[in-house]
Phi, psi and omega in degrees: 000128175235076180286343184285355175287346178266132179247131181235139181297320188250013184215110179278141170047070181302328181301321181271331192247350180267160178263113181259159180231159177278347182289136180296151178301129182285351181262315183242349177087356180293157176253004182263136174055045181268120179280145175294122185291337183305324185277359177281352178057042178238032180062221181275000184298324183244127176247325182201132179224126176283158180301324179299315179290327176297313179299321180286346180085022177301328172206170180225163174283135178286123177260117183294154183302321181296330175287322176297317178297317179302312181297313184298316178298317179297316179298316179299319181285332182276319185246068184295338182277348183281146176285166177301320179297316179295319178298316180297319179297314178297314179304309181299320180297315181292315179298315179301321179291315181296324180299337183260017176254151176303148179280151173282151179279060183302144177272318185252300183199160180293120184229043185299122181280160178240153178198140175051043174076028181197164169288155178274165180267130178288125182264322179148176175269122184260146174259176180306316181302320179296320179291320176300316181293326182281338181284153181286335183244010179081004181262091182296328180297314178295319182297315182297323178295331181283342182249352177284148177289161185300321180298314179297314180301322182293340180271352182272112179278322183221112184300326180293319177295314178301311182302314182289342181274344180298127181092348176255281180251356180236135175245143175241114180267125186253136181233151179231135178294135180291335186258313186251356180070012175301143179252135175229137175253135176245114182263137174220146182237155177282000000 
């Protein structure tokens, strides 16, 4: 499998970070680089899509309305000088681009973050070791608290319990801003 020949604006390294299935692509029949259809958020309509058919637009990932609202509000607040027409054009372009990226293996719901007038790029699901390695002092617990959004941080009663649950019942999906390189972690639990 060489999924890395495909480049996506909002999804780094699909070979390592996407959820693949053994089921042949329902559009072209190939058995190579087939994404699990469940994460496209289109009910039972999608079972398997190869990366090639995703790039060609045979189908797209369903972007929920609340994410569209999040993006539009963010664009309005970021680009105050743009007209409504310009904002709508930018909004449509960004949504169209995200729809053609592999989906994240969300546990609960699609929670794609925005930064600097765009969606962020999915880096992958990180384990404790990844946070330790990314921190400047080797303290992954402190580092993860510095990159989680305020809502997620407010839900953590005990950082040690949260930390020990990563990789078991909690997943932390990490995103990087395309423009400023800011890192954000989105935590979801089973």
